[in-house]
C-alpha positions as CSV (number, residue, x, y, z in Angstrom):
1,X,32.7,48.2,-65.0
2,X,35.9,49.7,-63.4
3,X,38.2,47.7,-61.3
4,X,37.3,50.0,-58.4
5,X,33.6,49.1,-58.6
6,X,34.4,45.4,-58.8
7,X,36.6,45.6,-55.7
8,X,33.9,47.6,-53.8
9,X,31.3,45.0,-54.7
10,X,33.6,42.2,-53.6
11,X,34.2,43.9,-50.3
12,X,30.4,44.3,-49.7
13,X,29.9,40.6,-50.3
14,X,32.7,39.6,-47.9
15,X,31.5,42.0,-45.3
16,X,27.9,40.6,-45.6
17,X,29.2,37.0,-45.2
18,X,31.3,37.9,-42.1
19,X,28.3,39.7,-40.6
20,X,26.0,36.7,-41.2
21,X,28.6,34.3,-39.7
22,X,28.8,36.5,-36.5
23,X,25.0,36.6,-36.1
24,X,24.7,32.8,-36.5
25,X,27.6,32.1,-34.2
26,X,26.2,34.5,-31.5
27,X,22.8,32.9,-31.4
28,X,23.7,29.3,-32.1
29,X,22.7,27.2,-29.0
30,X,25.6,25.6,-27.1
31,X,26.1,21.9,-27.4
32,X,24.1,20.0,-24.7
33,X,26.2,18.5,-21.9
34,X,26.3,14.7,-21.8
35,X,23.9,13.1,-19.4
36,X,25.5,12.6,-16.1
37,X,25.6,9.1,-14.6
38,X,27.0,7.6,-11.5
39,X,26.2,7.6,-7.8
40,X,23.8,9.9,-6.0
41,X,26.8,11.8,-4.5
42,X,28.2,12.5,-7.9
43,X,24.9,14.2,-9.0
44,X,24.7,16.6,-6.0
45,X,25.9,20.1,-6.9
46,X,29.0,21.3,-5.2
47,X,28.3,25.1,-4.5
48,X,27.4,25.8,-0.9
49,X,24.4,28.0,0.0
50,X,24.4,30.6,2.6
51,X,22.4,29.5,5.7
52,X,18.9,31.0,6.0
53,X,17.1,32.0,9.2
54,X,15.6,28.9,10.9
55,X,15.1,30.3,14.4
56,X,11.3,30.2,13.8
57,X,11.4,26.4,14.0
58,X,13.8,25.2,16.7
59,X,13.1,21.6,15.9
60,X,15.1,22.0,12.7
61,X,18.2,22.3,14.8
62,X,17.6,19.3,17.0
63,X,19.5,16.2,16.1
64,X,17.6,12.9,15.8
65,X,18.3,9.4,14.7
66,X,18.1,10.7,11.1
67,X,21.4,12.4,11.6
68,X,23.2,9.1,12.3
69,X,25.1,8.2,9.1
70,X,25.0,4.5,10.1
71,X,21.2,4.3,10.1
72,X,19.7,2.7,7.1
73,X,16.2,2.3,5.6
74,X,17.3,-0.9,4.0
75,X,16.5,-4.5,4.9
76,X,19.7,-6.4,5.9
77,X,21.1,-3.5,7.9
78,X,19.5,-3.9,11.4
79,X,18.6,-0.9,13.6
80,X,19.3,-1.1,17.3
81,X,17.4,0.7,20.1
82,X,14.6,1.6,17.7
83,X,12.1,2.1,20.6
84,X,14.4,4.7,22.2
85,X,15.0,6.5,18.9
86,X,11.2,6.8,18.2
87,X,10.6,8.0,21.8
88,X,13.2,10.7,21.5
89,X,11.9,11.8,18.1
90,X,8.3,12.1,19.4
91,X,9.5,14.1,22.4
92,X,11.0,16.6,20.0
93,X,7.9,16.5,17.8
94,X,4.9,16.3,20.2
95,X,2.4,17.1,17.5
96,X,3.0,13.6,16.0
97,X,0.3,11.3,17.4
98,X,1.6,8.0,18.7
99,X,-1.6,6.2,17.6
100,X,-1.3,6.9,13.9
101,X,-1.7,4.2,11.3
102,X,0.1,4.2,8.0
103,X,-1.2,1.9,5.3
104,X,1.5,0.5,2.9
105,X,0.6,-1.1,-0.4
106,X,2.1,-1.2,-3.9
107,X,2.6,-3.0,-7.2
108,X,5.3,-3.9,-9.7
109,X,7.4,-1.2,-11.4
110,X,6.7,-2.3,-14.9
111,X,3.5,-2.0,-17.0
112,X,1.0,-4.9,-16.7
113,X,0.9,-7.7,-19.3
114,X,-2.8,-8.0,-18.9
115,X,-4.5,-5.4,-21.2
116,X,-6.7,-4.2,-18.3
117,X,-4.2,-4.8,-15.6
118,X,-3.1,-1.2,-15.1
119,X,-6.7,-0.1,-15.1
120,X,-7.5,-2.6,-12.4
121,X,-4.5,-1.6,-10.3
122,X,-5.6,2.1,-10.6
123,X,-9.1,1.2,-9.3
124,X,-7.7,-1.0,-6.5
125,X,-5.5,1.9,-5.4
126,X,-8.4,4.3,-5.6
127,X,-10.3,2.0,-3.3
128,X,-7.6,2.1,-0.7
129,X,-7.2,5.9,-1.0
130,X,-10.9,6.3,-0.4
131,X,-10.8,4.1,2.6
132,X,-7.8,6.0,4.1
133,X,-9.3,9.4,3.4
134,X,-12.6,8.5,5.1
135,X,-10.9,6.9,8.1
136,X,-8.1,9.4,8.6
137,X,-5.1,7.0,7.8
138,X,-2.0,7.9,5.8
139,X,-1.1,5.8,2.8
140,X,2.2,4.9,1.1
141,X,1.9,3.4,-2.3
142,X,5.2,2.0,-3.6
143,X,6.0,0.6,-7.1
144,X,9.8,0.6,-6.8
145,X,11.9,-2.4,-5.8
146,X,13.5,-1.1,-2.5
147,X,15.8,-4.2,-2.7
148,X,16.7,-5.2,-6.2
149,X,16.5,-8.9,-5.5
150,X,13.4,-8.9,-3.3
151,X,10.6,-8.7,-5.9
152,X,7.2,-10.2,-6.2
153,X,5.6,-11.0,-2.9
154,X,9.0,-10.4,-1.1
155,X,8.9,-6.7,-2.0
156,X,6.5,-6.0,0.8
157,X,9.2,-6.5,3.5
158,X,11.6,-3.7,2.4
159,X,8.5,-1.4,1.9
160,X,7.2,-2.0,5.4
161,X,10.7,-1.6,6.9
162,X,11.3,1.7,5.2
163,X,7.9,3.0,6.2
164,X,8.6,2.3,9.8
165,X,11.7,4.5,9.6
166,X,10.0,7.2,7.6
167,X,7.1,7.4,10.0
168,X,8.4,7.2,13.6
169,X,5.1,8.9,14.7
170,X,3.1,5.9,13.5
171,X,2.3,3.2,16.0
172,X,1.1,0.7,13.4
173,X,2.1,-0.1,9.8
174,X,-0.8,-1.8,7.9
175,X,0.3,-3.9,4.9
176,X,-2.4,-4.5,2.3
177,X,-1.8,-6.5,-0.9
178,X,-2.7,-4.6,-4.2
179,X,-5.4,-7.2,-5.0
180,X,-7.3,-6.7,-1.7
181,X,-10.5,-4.5,-1.8
182,X,-12.0,-2.7,1.1
183,X,-15.6,-3.7,0.9
184,X,-16.7,-2.1,4.2
185,X,-15.7,1.6,4.4
186,X,-16.8,1.8,8.0
187,X,-14.4,-1.0,9.1
188,X,-11.9,0.0,11.8
189,X,-9.4,-2.6,13.1
190,X,-9.3,-2.8,16.9
191,X,-5.6,-2.1,17.1
192,X,-5.6,-0.4,20.5
193,X,-8.3,-2.7,22.0
194,X,-8.2,-6.3,20.8
195,X,-4.6,-6.1,19.6
196,X,-3.1,-3.8,22.2
197,X,-0.8,-6.4,23.7
198,X,0.5,-7.7,20.3
199,X,3.1,-6.6,17.7
200,X,2.0,-8.6,14.7
201,X,-1.6,-9.4,13.7
202,X,-2.3,-11.6,10.7
203,X,-5.3,-13.7,9.7
204,X,-4.6,-17.4,10.4
205,X,-5.3,-20.4,12.5
206,X,-3.0,-21.3,15.5
207,X,-3.4,-25.0,14.9
208,X,-2.5,-24.7,11.2
209,X,0.6,-22.7,12.0
210,X,2.0,-24.2,15.2
211,X,0.7,-27.7,15.4
212,X,-0.1,-28.9,11.9
213,X,1.6,-26.3,9.7
214,X,-0.2,-25.7,6.4
215,X,0.6,-23.4,3.5
216,X,-2.8,-21.7,4.0
217,X,-2.4,-21.6,7.8
218,X,-2.2,-17.8,7.5
219,X,-2.4,-15.2,4.8
220,X,0.4,-12.7,4.7
221,X,-1.4,-10.5,2.2
222,X,-2.9,-8.3,4.9
223,X,-1.3,-7.7,8.3
224,X,-0.7,-5.1,11.0
225,X,2.7,-4.7,12.5
226,X,3.6,-2.4,15.4
227,X,6.4,0.1,14.8
228,X,8.9,-1.1,17.4
229,X,12.2,-2.9,17.9
230,X,10.5,-6.3,18.1
231,X,9.1,-5.8,14.6
232,X,12.4,-4.6,13.2
233,X,14.0,-7.8,14.3
234,X,11.0,-9.9,13.1
235,X,11.3,-8.4,9.6
236,X,15.0,-9.1,9.4
237,X,14.4,-12.8,10.5
238,X,11.6,-13.2,8.0
239,X,13.7,-11.7,5.2
240,X,16.5,-14.2,5.8
241,X,14.6,-16.7,3.7
242,X,14.1,-14.3,0.8
243,X,15.7,-14.3,-2.7
244,X,18.5,-11.9,-1.7
245,X,20.1,-14.6,0.5
246,X,22.7,-17.1,-0.8
247,X,20.6,-20.0,0.6
248,X,17.4,-19.1,-1.2
249,X,17.1,-22.4,-3.1
250,X,17.9,-24.4,0.1
251,X,15.2,-22.5,2.0
252,X,12.7,-23.5,-0.6
253,X,13.5,-27.2,0.0
254,X,13.4,-26.7,3.8
255,X,10.0,-25.0,3.6
256,X,8.5,-27.7,1.3
257,X,9.7,-30.4,3.7
258,X,8.3,-28.8,6.8
259,X,5.0,-27.6,5.4
260,X,3.5,-30.6,3.7
261,X,0.9,-29.1,1.5
262,X,3.2,-26.6,-0.1
263,X,3.0,-27.2,-3.8
264,X,6.3,-26.0,-5.1
265,X,9.9,-25.9,-3.6
266,X,10.3,-22.2,-3.8
267,X,10.7,-20.0,-0.7
268,X,7.7,-17.6,-0.6
269,X,6.9,-15.0,2.0
270,X,3.8,-16.8,3.4
271,X,5.3,-20.2,4.0
272,X,8.4,-18.4,5.4
273,X,6.3,-16.6,8.0
274,X,4.6,-19.9,9.0
275,X,8.0,-21.6,9.3
276,X,9.5,-18.8,11.3
277,X,6.6,-18.7,13.8
278,X,6.6,-22.5,14.1
279,X,10.3,-22.9,14.4
280,X,10.9,-20.1,16.8
281,X,7.6,-20.1,18.6
282,X,9.1,-19.3,22.0
283,X,10.8,-16.2,20.6
284,X,7.8,-14.7,18.6
285,X,4.5,-16.2,19.5
286,X,3.7,-14.2,22.6
287,X,3.5,-11.0,20.5
288,X,1.7,-12.6,17.5
289,X,-2.1,-12.7,17.2
290,X,-3.3,-15.2,14.6
291,X,-6.8,-13.8,14.0
292,X,-9.4,-16.5,13.1
293,X,-12.6,-14.9,14.5
294,X,-12.6,-11.2,13.9
295,X,-12.7,-9.9,10.3
296,X,-9.3,-9.0,8.7
297,X,-9.8,-10.3,5.1
298,X,-12.0,-12.7,3.3
299,X,-11.6,-15.0,0.4
300,X,-13.2,-13.4,-2.6
301,X,-14.7,-16.6,-4.2
302,X,-17.1,-17.0,-1.3
303,X,-18.0,-13.3,-0.9
304,X,-18.6,-11.6,-4.2
305,X,-21.8,-13.6,-4.8
306,X,-23.4,-12.3,-1.6
307,X,-22.8,-8.5,-2.2
308,X,-26.3,-7.8,-3.8
309,X,-27.9,-9.5,-0.8
310,X,-25.8,-7.5,1.6
311,X,-26.9,-4.3,-0.2
312,X,-30.5,-5.3,0.3
313,X,-29.9,-5.9,4.0
314,X,-28.5,-2.4,4.5
315,X,-31.2,-0.7,2.4
316,X,-33.8,-2.6,4.5
317,X,-32.4,-1.1,7.7
318,X,-32.3,2.4,6.1
319,X,-36.0,2.1,5.3
320,X,-36.8,1.3,8.9
321,X,-34.5,3.9,10.4
322,X,-34.6,7.4,8.9
323,X,-31.4,8.4,10.8
324,X,-29.4,5.9,8.8
325,X,-30.5,7.3,5.4
326,X,-30.1,10.9,6.3
327,X,-27.9,12.9,3.9
328,X,-24.6,14.0,5.5
329,X,-21.2,15.3,4.6
330,X,-18.4,12.7,4.1
331,X,-16.4,14.3,6.9
332,X,-18.9,13.2,9.5
333,X,-19.4,9.7,8.1
334,X,-17.3,8.0,10.7
335,X,-19.7,9.3,13.4
336,X,-22.5,7.2,11.8
337,X,-20.5,3.9,11.8
338,X,-21.1,3.3,15.5
339,X,-24.9,3.9,14.9
340,X,-24.8,1.4,12.0
341,X,-23.2,-1.2,14.3
342,X,-26.1,-1.0,16.8
343,X,-28.7,-1.5,14.1
344,X,-26.8,-4.3,12.4
345,X,-26.3,-6.1,15.8
346,X,-30.0,-5.7,16.6
347,X,-30.9,-7.2,13.2
348,X,-28.7,-10.2,13.8
349,X,-26.2,-9.4,11.0
350,X,-22.6,-10.5,11.6
351,X,-19.4,-10.4,9.6
352,X,-20.1,-13.9,8.2
353,X,-23.9,-13.4,7.9
354,X,-25.4,-10.3,6.4
355,X,-22.7,-7.6,7.1
356,X,-20.4,-6.1,4.6
357,X,-17.2,-8.0,4.4
358,X,-14.4,-5.8,5.7
359,X,-11.7,-6.7,3.1
360,X,-12.2,-9.0,0.1
361,X,-8.9,-10.5,-1.0
362,X,-8.6,-11.7,-4.6
363,X,-6.0,-14.3,-3.9
364,X,-4.9,-16.2,-7.0
365,X,-6.4,-13.7,-9.5
366,X,-3.2,-11.8,-10.4
367,X,-4.9,-8.8,-12.1
368,X,-1.7,-7.4,-13.5
369,X,-0.3,-10.5,-15.2
370,X,-3.7,-12.1,-15.9
371,X,-2.3,-15.5,-15.0
372,X,-5.1,-16.4,-12.6
373,X,-5.3,-19.7,-10.9
374,X,-6.7,-22.3,-13.4
375,X,-9.4,-23.4,-10.9
376,X,-11.2,-20.1,-11.8
377,X,-13.2,-20.1,-15.0
378,X,-13.6,-17.5,-17.7
379,X,-13.9,-13.9,-16.4
380,X,-14.7,-14.8,-12.8
381,X,-11.8,-12.9,-11.4
382,X,-12.4,-9.7,-13.4
383,X,-16.2,-9.7,-12.8
384,X,-15.6,-10.5,-9.1
385,X,-13.3,-7.5,-8.8
386,X,-15.7,-5.2,-10.6
387,X,-18.5,-6.3,-8.3
388,X,-16.4,-5.7,-5.2
389,X,-15.0,-2.4,-6.3
390,X,-18.4,-1.0,-7.3
391,X,-19.9,-2.3,-4.1
392,X,-17.3,-0.3,-2.2
393,X,-17.6,2.7,-4.5
394,X,-21.3,2.9,-3.8
395,X,-20.5,3.5,-0.1
396,X,-18.3,6.4,-1.2
397,X,-20.6,7.8,-3.8
398,X,-23.5,8.0,-1.4
399,X,-21.9,11.0,0.3
400,X,-21.7,12.6,-3.2
401,X,-25.4,11.9,-4.0
402,X,-24.9,9.1,-6.5
403,X,-24.8,5.3,-6.7
404,X,-24.0,2.5,-9.2
405,X,-27.3,0.8,-9.9
406,X,-25.5,-2.2,-11.4
407,X,-22.4,-3.7,-9.7
408,X,-21.1,-4.9,-13.1
409,X,-21.4,-1.4,-14.7
410,X,-18.5,0.8,-13.4
411,X,-19.2,3.7,-15.8
412,X,-22.8,4.5,-14.9
413,X,-23.9,6.3,-11.7
414,X,-27.4,7.7,-11.1
415,X,-28.4,10.5,-8.7
416,X,-30.2,9.4,-5.5
417,X,-33.5,11.0,-4.6
418,X,-34.0,12.8,-1.3
419,X,-34.7,10.5,1.6
420,X,-33.5,7.4,-0.3
421,X,-34.3,4.5,0.5
422,X,-37.6,5.4,2.1
C-alpha cells in the first residue's frame, strides 16, 4: 500500500474519532448541582417577577396582620391584640363565617413501632375526616413537630396555636387526640349554646381540679378553645411548663408535689393544665367550663362492650319509625339528627344509657407504639378500637347502602335491603 493511502486512512480514523468525541460531548448531561442547604431565605430564588393584574380581587391589596413581620405562628412569641386583628381581618373578608370550627389532630412524624400502628392511625384519621365531612367542619391533621422540643403530648399546644393564626375566621379550635374515635356521627357540641360564655371547655370535675386536685381531674385529650386573645395567653401560660423551658425538670417535681396521685415526676400537659387552673383560679376559671355532665369523651374500657346493645337500640327505633330508616343522601343526614334526638328521648335513652357514645377515647392504649397500659390484657386495646371504628363506620356506610355485619371484621361489608330494618 502506498504511503498516500496509509496517510489517507489515518486521517479518516482521526476524523472519525474527533467526530465521535464532539457528538458525545454535545449530548453528555451536565453535572448535577450540589443539593442546596441552609435557611428558607437562602432557598428562595432571586429573580423578580413582573406584577400581574390583581384588580379583580381588591382584598389581595389590603394589608392585614399577616403583613406584620413581627407576628409569629410559634409558641413562645406572644401575639397582642389578637381580637382586634381577627375583627379587622373578618371585616375585609366578610365571607368568612365567625362561627366556624376547625378540628386539629395529629400524630408523630416517624413510622410506628407497632406493626399495625400506622394502619390504626390511618383508620383513626379516616374516622375524624368522616365526622368533619358530615358535620361541615374543617380539619387540620399535623404530624410535624412545630416546636422541636415540644413532642409527645406537648405537641398539641404549638399545633393549636398555629391553627388559631391560620384560621382567623374560626371561632373555635377543637383539639382531638389521635386515639379518640367519634362513635356518634350525629354528635354536635353546643358551642354557641351551653358554652357561649366560655373560652375553654374540657371534660373534668371542678372538685378534682380546684379543691382536691387529681391527675385525672380532667382529660386534656379533647378540648374546645375559643380563638381569642384570652386563649392565646392561656396557651402561653400552659406551655411554660413544657419541655422547651429550662425549668422542665423542676416543673415535674412541683406538679408531683401538688397533685398527689401523679405517678411520675415528669411535667405532662394534663397535670400542667390542672395546676395552672388550680394555681391561678382567679385569672382563668371564669372562662373555663369543666364539663362533667354533657358528653365530650368517654373512657373506652367501659364503652366498647356496650356497642352491640346500642346498635340494637337504634335498630329497634328504626323498626317502629319508618322515617328513621328511610334512605337518604349523606348531604341531608344532619337534618335527621334532630329527629333522632326526639325518638331517643321518648324511648328514655341517654348518653350514659342506651345512646351512642359521642367520643370514645382509648386512653392508655398507645396504638402507634403498642406500649399499652399493663392493666389491659391481650388484644383488648386493638379489638376495642376495631369495634369502635366499625361501629362508627356503620353510621357512615348506611348512606352508601352497606354495613359491617360484624364489628370485629373490618374488611367485610354487606348491602342493605330496601326498608332496612323493617
